[in-house]
C-alpha positions, -999 to +999 in steps of 0.1 A: +000+000+000+028+024+009+052+015-019+064+043-041+082+042-074+077+077-088+113+085-086+122+060-114+099+079-138+116+112-129+150+096-135+139+082-169+125+116-178+157+135-170+177+110-190+156+115-221+156+153-217+194+153-218+197+127-246+171+143-269+184+178-264+220+167-270+212+148-302+190+176-317+217+201-309+244+178-325+222+175-356+223+213-362+260+215-353+267+188-378+249+207-406+269+238-397+302+219-397+294+201-430+281+234-445+249+216-455+216+234-460+188+226-435+159+207-450+123+202-439+131+171-420+156+191-399+131+219-392+105+193-381+128+181-354+125+215-337+088+213-329+093+176-322+119+184-296+098+212-281+069+188-277+092+161-263+104+185-236+068+195-229+059+158-227+088+152-203+078+182-181+042+169-180+054+134-170+074+151-142+042+169-131+024+136-130+045+128-100+025+153-081-006+133-091+010+104-071+020+084-101+040+055-086+017+050-057-011+024-054-045+038-061-057+026-027-032+049-010-041+078-032-079+075-025-073+070+012-047+097+019-046+121-010-079+119-030-073+153-046-042+139-062-062+116-085-077+146-104-042+160-109-030+126-122-059+123-146-054+159-159-018+155-166-023+120-182-049+137-205-022+161-217+003+133-221-022+116-245-024+147-266+014+151-268+017+114-277-006+119-307+013+149-322+049+139-312+050+106-332+038+121-365+064+149-363+093+125-354+083+099-380+076+124-408+111+139-402+126+104-407+104+096-437+113+128-454+150+119-449+142+085-465+127+104-495+158+125-499+182+096-496+164+070-516+143+090-540+153+070-571+129+041-565+093+049-575+078+021-553+098+034-523+086+070-528+050+059-530+053+037-499+070+065-480+043+090-489+016+065-478+034+060-445+034+098-439-003+100-446-008+069-424+009+083-393-009+117-395-042+099-398-033+078-368-021+109-348-053+128-356-075+099-346-055+094-314-059+130-304-096+131-312-104+100-292-082+112-263-101+144-261-136+130-265-132+096-248-154+109-220-186+129-220-183+156-208-146+159-213-141+169-176-154+135-165-119+121-173-106+137-141-138+145-122-159+114-117-183+133-095-201+147-125-236+133-127-244+113-159-208+113-171-195+083-190-165+071-210-158+047-238-140+014-229-107+032-221-087+000-216-096-012-251-088+022-265-053+022-249-047-014-260-057-010-297-045+026-305-010+013-300-013-015-327-014+008-358+016+027-344+036-005-340+027-016-375+041+018-387+073+013-367+079-021-383+072-007-418+097+021-412+123-004-402+117-029-430+110-008-461+144+009-464+166-021-457+167-036-492+172-001-508+201+006-485+219-026-495+214-018-532+230+016-529+263+022-546+281+032-514+308+016-493+301-013-469+309+010-440+281+034-449+257+006-455+265-009-421+262+026-405+227+031-420+217-004-410+228+003-374+205+033-373+176+011-382+187-014-356+187+013-329+153+023-342+141-012-334+147-004-297+118+021-300+097-007-316+106-030-287+095-003-263+062+000-281+057-038-278+064-037-241+041-007-236+013-026-254+020-058-234+015-039-202-021-031-212-027-069-218-009-081-187-024-057-162-056-037-160-042-002-161-075+012-148-077-009-116-045+003-100-039+031-125-017+054-106+007+025-099+007+009-134+010+043-151+045+045-136+057+017-158+036+029-188+051+064-186+087+051-186+081+030-217+063+058-235+093+080-228+116+054-242+093+048-272+092+085-282+127+094-271+145+066-291+126+076-323+136+112-319+173+102-313+172+078-343+159+106-365+190+126-357+216+099-361+220+100-399+226+138-398+256+133-374+278+117-401+301+147-405+309+146-367 
């Protein structure tokens, strides 16, 4: 009942703030050193980084909603903290829906610039861009309107309020995102190995995709939590684990999006 694990979420958040800020800064330093012009995929990383920092700040604020404590403790000793937890989680959901499309579009635009010679590849990449923005838009809309009225998400005292099956929503909204992750990893690999470049560069690009698979693994783990545990029974406790894996999922993709640009360094 009195167990507390919120500090692990804070530590994870600080790590990703430092890593994401470092890699985004190195991306622009690399362009300056290499005297290369900035492209749209570079500029997209700026709002992605800003939202990532806001996402991290919001996760830190969830600590004050007693994330990392069992719900029985919260309701018994700090019932007002539950509303804070639900409000900050609501904002996290919105950040989640906009951050992924920005990060992934940046990476996909880089794909188009590097591998533009293959018509099938260009078409597939454009479809993936449309796919991720449709997913992000639907995620945001469902996150906003999953309860009626909207305030019922954090104020269960509202008479007549109701929500959709939130557990099913959280379970299945992740699946299309994972499919997109896998597609982004698989589609460019055959193109990379057909490029007329040295083996070292081919291996370097392949390593970037391999690192990107860590984000995919984080997505799978995050999804599995929703199936292994009912996140809405002991939600303030389970959300500690979910927050950490969500940070890993979004942070790794942002970092991977910056890695190819660091070649001059």
